[in-house]
Every structure is written in C-alpha cells, then in structure tokens.
C-alpha positions as CSV (number, residue, x, y, z in Angstrom):
1,M,144.2,99.3,147.7
2,T,141.3,101.3,146.3
3,F,140.8,103.7,143.3
4,N,138.4,106.1,142.8
5,Q,136.7,106.9,139.2
6,K,139.6,109.8,138.7
7,G,142.0,107.5,139.8
8,L,141.1,104.8,137.2
9,S,140.7,107.4,134.4
10,R,144.6,108.2,135.2
11,I,145.7,104.6,135.2
12,A,143.5,104.2,131.9
13,K,145.3,107.3,130.4
14,V,148.8,106.5,131.7
15,G,148.3,103.2,129.7
16,V,147.2,104.7,126.5
17,V,150.0,106.9,126.6
18,A,152.3,104.0,127.0
19,L,150.7,102.4,124.4
20,I,151.6,105.4,122.4
21,L,155.2,105.6,122.9
22,I,155.5,101.9,122.2
23,F,154.4,102.4,119.1
24,L,156.0,105.5,117.5
25,S,158.5,104.9,114.5
26,P,162.1,104.4,115.2
27,A,163.0,108.0,113.8
28,V,160.9,109.5,116.7
29,L,162.5,107.2,119.7
30,A,165.7,108.3,118.1
31,N,165.1,111.6,118.5
32,A,163.8,111.3,122.1
33,S,167.1,109.6,122.8
34,N,168.9,112.4,121.6
35,G,167.1,115.5,123.3
36,S,165.2,116.6,120.5
37,A,161.8,115.2,121.0
38,P,159.5,116.8,123.5
39,F,157.9,113.7,125.5
40,S,158.6,113.8,129.5
41,I,156.3,111.5,130.9
42,G,156.5,112.0,134.6
43,I,153.9,113.4,137.1
44,S,150.5,111.8,135.1
45,P,149.9,111.7,131.6
46,I,146.3,113.1,130.8
47,F,146.3,113.4,126.9
48,S,148.4,112.9,123.8
49,D,147.5,112.9,120.3
50,N,150.2,112.2,117.6
51,F,147.8,112.8,114.8
52,E,148.4,109.5,113.2
53,S,144.7,108.9,112.9
54,G,144.7,111.1,110.1
55,N,142.1,113.4,111.9
56,T,141.5,115.6,114.9
57,T,138.9,113.6,116.5
58,K,140.5,112.8,119.7
59,W,140.2,116.6,120.8
60,S,136.8,117.9,122.1
61,R,136.7,120.2,119.5
62,T,138.2,121.5,116.2
63,V,137.7,125.2,115.3
64,G,138.7,126.2,112.0
65,S,141.4,125.3,109.5
66,F,143.6,122.7,111.4
67,Y,144.0,119.4,110.0
68,A,145.7,116.0,110.4
69,D,147.8,115.7,107.4
70,P,150.7,114.3,105.9
71,T,152.7,117.5,105.1
72,A,152.6,118.2,109.0
73,A,154.6,115.3,110.2
74,L,157.1,116.0,112.2
75,A,160.2,113.5,113.7
76,G,159.5,110.6,111.6
77,S,155.5,110.0,111.6
78,N,153.4,109.7,108.9
79,Y,150.6,112.5,110.0
80,G,151.2,115.9,111.8
81,G,148.7,118.9,113.0
82,L,148.2,121.4,110.1
83,V,147.2,124.6,110.8
84,V,146.4,127.3,107.9
85,V,146.4,130.8,109.3
86,S,144.9,133.6,107.7
87,N,145.2,137.2,109.2
88,R,143.1,137.4,112.0
89,Q,141.0,134.1,112.3
90,T,141.2,131.6,115.1
91,R,141.9,127.9,114.3
92,F,143.0,125.8,117.1
93,V,142.2,122.3,118.6
94,E,140.7,122.2,122.0
95,T,140.8,119.3,124.7
96,L,138.7,119.0,128.0
97,T,141.1,116.4,129.9
98,P,142.6,119.1,132.0
99,T,140.4,118.3,135.1
100,G,141.4,120.9,137.6
101,E,144.8,120.4,137.5
102,H,147.4,122.3,139.7
103,R,150.3,121.7,137.7
104,Y,149.9,121.2,133.7
105,I,152.7,120.4,131.2
106,A,152.7,120.4,127.5
107,N,155.3,118.7,125.5
108,F,154.8,119.2,121.5
109,H,156.9,119.6,118.3
110,L,156.8,122.9,116.1
111,N,157.7,123.9,113.0
112,I,156.8,127.3,112.3
113,N,157.1,126.9,108.4
114,N,158.6,130.6,108.1
115,L,154.9,131.8,108.2
116,K,154.6,135.2,107.0
117,M,154.1,137.6,109.7
118,G,154.5,141.1,109.8
119,A,157.3,143.0,112.5
120,K,155.9,142.4,115.8
121,N,153.0,140.5,115.2
122,K,152.3,137.7,117.1
123,F,149.3,135.5,118.1
124,T,148.6,132.7,121.1
125,L,149.5,129.2,119.9
126,L,148.9,127.6,123.5
127,E,146.9,128.4,126.2
128,G,145.6,126.8,129.6
129,I,142.1,127.9,130.4
130,K,140.1,128.0,133.9
131,G,136.5,128.5,132.8
132,T,136.8,131.7,130.7
133,M,140.0,132.7,132.0
134,K,143.5,132.2,130.7
135,V,145.2,130.5,133.4
136,F,148.4,130.8,131.0
137,S,149.8,130.6,127.2
138,L,152.1,130.9,124.9
139,Q,152.8,133.6,122.5
140,V,154.7,133.6,119.1
141,R,156.0,136.8,117.0
142,K,158.0,137.9,114.3
143,Y,160.7,140.3,115.2
144,N,164.0,141.1,113.4
145,N,163.2,138.7,110.7
146,K,163.3,136.0,113.5
147,Y,160.6,134.2,115.2
148,W,160.5,134.2,118.9
149,I,158.2,132.4,121.5
150,R,157.3,133.6,125.1
151,G,154.9,132.7,128.0
152,I,152.2,134.2,130.1
153,A,150.9,133.7,133.5
154,R,147.6,135.0,135.1
155,L,148.2,135.9,138.7
156,D,145.6,136.0,141.3
157,G,144.9,139.7,141.5
158,G,144.3,139.8,138.1
159,N,147.4,141.2,136.2
160,N,149.8,139.0,133.9
161,L,153.4,138.5,134.2
162,R,155.3,137.7,131.0
163,T,158.8,135.7,130.7
164,K,161.4,137.3,128.3
165,W,161.3,136.5,124.3
166,T,163.1,133.9,123.1
167,Q,164.3,132.8,120.0
168,I,162.9,129.9,117.7
169,A,163.9,128.2,114.9
170,S,161.9,128.5,111.7
171,W,162.3,124.4,111.4
172,A,160.7,121.4,113.8
173,M,162.1,121.6,117.4
174,G,160.5,120.4,120.9
175,I,158.4,122.6,122.9
176,K,157.5,122.0,126.3
177,V,155.6,124.6,128.8
178,D,155.8,123.4,132.8
179,W,152.9,125.9,134.8
180,K,152.3,125.3,138.1
181,A,149.7,127.0,140.7
182,G,150.9,128.3,144.1
183,D,150.5,126.0,147.3
184,H,149.2,128.7,149.4
185,K,147.6,132.2,149.2
186,T,151.0,132.9,151.5
187,L,153.3,131.0,149.3
188,H,154.2,132.4,146.0
189,T,155.4,129.0,144.6
190,G,153.6,128.7,141.7
191,F,155.7,129.4,138.6
192,L,155.9,128.9,134.7
193,K,158.9,127.4,132.7
194,L,159.2,127.5,128.5
195,Y,161.7,124.7,127.2
196,I,162.8,124.5,123.8
197,N,164.5,121.2,122.9
198,N,164.3,120.1,126.5
199,V,166.4,122.7,127.7
200,L,165.1,125.4,130.1
201,K,164.9,129.0,128.3
202,T,163.0,131.6,130.4
203,S,160.4,131.4,133.2
204,R,158.8,133.2,135.8
205,T,158.6,131.6,139.6
206,G,157.2,133.2,143.0
207,L,153.9,133.3,141.3
208,D,150.8,134.0,143.5
209,N,148.4,132.1,141.6
210,D,147.1,129.4,143.8
211,T,143.2,129.9,143.3
212,F,143.9,128.7,139.6
213,T,143.9,125.3,138.1
214,V,143.8,124.3,134.3
215,E,140.4,122.8,133.0
216,T,141.0,123.4,129.1
217,A,143.8,123.7,126.9
218,Q,143.8,125.0,123.3
219,L,146.5,124.7,120.5
220,G,146.8,126.2,117.3
221,V,145.8,130.0,116.8
222,T,143.7,130.5,119.7
223,D,142.6,134.1,119.6
224,P,142.4,137.1,117.1
225,I,145.8,138.1,115.7
226,K,147.8,140.7,116.9
227,G,149.5,143.2,114.7
228,A,148.7,145.8,112.0
229,Y,149.8,143.7,109.2
230,K,148.3,140.3,108.5
231,I,149.7,136.8,108.8
232,L,149.3,134.3,106.2
233,G,150.8,130.8,105.9
234,K,150.6,127.5,107.6
235,F,152.8,126.0,110.5
236,F,152.7,122.4,111.8
237,V,152.4,120.6,115.4
238,D,153.0,117.2,116.3
239,N,153.0,114.7,118.8
240,F,151.2,116.4,121.5
241,V,151.8,115.3,125.1
242,S,150.1,116.5,127.9
243,E,150.4,115.9,132.1
244,G,149.3,117.1,135.1
245,T,148.5,116.8,138.7
246,D,144.9,117.8,140.4
247,E,146.8,117.6,143.7
248,V,148.8,120.5,145.3
249,E,152.1,119.9,145.4
250,A,152.8,121.7,148.7
251,N,155.3,120.1,151.1
252,C,152.4,119.2,153.8
253,H,153.5,119.2,157.5
254,P,152.9,115.7,159.3
255,S,151.4,117.7,162.4
256,Y,148.1,118.2,160.1
257,P,147.5,114.6,158.5
258,T,144.4,115.5,157.3
259,V,144.8,118.3,155.6
260,C,147.7,119.9,153.9
261,I,149.3,123.0,155.5
262,P,153.4,123.6,154.7
263,P,155.6,124.1,157.6
264,P,157.0,127.6,158.0
265,P,158.1,130.2,157.1
266,P,156.0,131.7,157.0
267,D,154.1,130.9,160.3
268,L,150.4,130.7,159.5
269,N,147.7,131.7,162.0
270,C,143.9,130.5,161.8
271,P,142.8,133.2,159.7
272,D,145.3,132.7,156.9
273,I,144.1,129.3,155.8
274,K,141.1,127.7,154.8
275,Y,140.9,124.5,157.0
276,T,138.8,124.5,160.6
277,N,138.4,121.8,163.4
278,F,141.3,119.5,162.0
279,K,143.5,117.1,163.4
280,V,146.7,118.2,165.2
281,L,149.6,116.2,166.0
282,P,152.7,117.4,167.7
283,P,155.0,119.5,167.4
284,D,152.0,121.7,165.7
285,P,154.8,124.5,164.8
286,H,152.4,127.0,163.7
287,G,150.2,126.5,167.0
288,F,146.9,126.0,165.5
289,D,145.6,123.8,168.5
290,R,146.0,126.7,171.4
291,D,144.5,124.2,174.2
292,K,146.2,121.0,173.0
293,D,143.2,119.4,172.7
294,G,144.2,117.8,169.3
295,I,142.2,119.9,167.1
296,G,143.1,122.8,165.2
297,C,141.4,126.3,164.5
298,E,138.6,125.1,166.3
299,T,135.0,126.9,165.8
300,K,132.3,126.9,168.0
C-alpha cells in the first residue's frame, strides 16, 4: 500500500488529534459521554486546538483581540479562546489547514457570555472560505433579549441560502456545523447543517454548490459587525476540532471505474460531465459508450 504526500499528512493529523483526545481532562471526556461536548471525529481530522498551549500559535494567523486565556476555559480545560469585542472591529484566528475540502465539519464550544448587543445586531462567528469567497458562515445575533445563530451557504449562481435562526444559551454549549459541496453540477446534493449540543437544529439541503471547496477557516468575529448599535464585551470559544474530505462523496457507478459519475437519475449525456475518453464497463447506464468500444465520450 502506498500513500501520497497528502495522505501521509492526513495520517499525521489523525495521530495528533488522537493524542489531544487522549490527554483531555476527565471533565471533558465526561461531557463527551453525556452529549454536551461537540467532538465528532469521523471523516478525516484535519485541525484541532484546545488552547492549552496558552497561545494561538497553532493557527495560521491571529487578527485583533483574540487570546488564549484561563478565564475562557470551557468543559474542564485550563485555557480557552477569549474574544474581546469592541464595536465593528474584526478579531479572529485563521487556519489554512483545509486543503480544498468538499466537505468540512467544525466542532467547538461556545459561551456567548451575555455579550452586549443591540437588537438585531449580528456578527459572523465562523466562516469557510475559498479564495476570497465565503463558502459558508455562521452568524450570531441578539433579538428579544435572546441570542440566536444561523448558517449561510453560498450557491454556484452567486446567491446565498440561509437557515432559520435557532436560539442559543448565554452559557457554554457545543456547536457543530457540517457543510458539503454538491457532487455534480446536475445533482443538487450540497447541504449546510447546524447542531447544538449534538442535536440538529436547522439546515439547508439540496444546494447547488458543487464548484466550491473550503480552503481557509476563520473563528471569532470575522467581519465588521452589522447593526446600528455597538457590540461590547467578550465571549469564549474552546476545543475546536475540524474534519474534512477532499474527495467528492458521490455514489460513483462501477461502469466508470477511472472517473466518478453517479448512477441515474438523472440520465446524463456527455455535455453534462467534465470527462472525456474514459473507460466504460457494462451496463453503462448513461450510454456514454455509444459504439461499444469501451471508451466513453470519445473525442477525435
């Protein structure tokens, strides 16, 4: 068995995350067993930080007043991420560990800490980015003296789809966002799902977003705060773990072993796919190999 450089990197990251989980405090492991911790290691762990180093150097960069601090520790840890908010200024940590992920999952603890916000004020807490484009994001707002969170997903046509606002507490809780790109331009199979304490609260499915991947993730206050009133105070994040896959998760039909083409429906034609001159085996449900010579969508 052989591994390419990226595969070896992924294996190393799995080992790092496994060590972090082994050395978590008993309190954190206890919370994980009762469903309050947001860990969900499954697809392929790619990055984690519980801020126990006392700094933010594991992240690619830190912008503004974002610190590792004992007062921000959540779920029995010694340190957490402290975000000091002042009006419309950004402050966040950024990781470049996503490497063109077709699916990206982020788990972390959040304590909004009774942050002072005007009615309907909102800010972006987390975002996944491709180039300069926001692929998905989480927004937080205050309305009717309660805190709310929602997800936003970018579509291929340039529009955004938003989930419903769901209420969050002003104390520590587990947040999980699960974003997936569509498998093919004709298959609207992308989704964005938001979980609170491991319970699915709101989602958008059937997304036409197959051209997007996640290359960068930012956590904190990632864009200027929207609203007429100032937002002041501080909030806490901790135990950040991300997972992903750089492979399209389509149901690839075995008739096309060298490429990934899903079975019908819908029935696809050569102009609908990006592949040419590929191997075709029976039964060829899409009929790409018209002359039965074992080559699909031949070009002269």
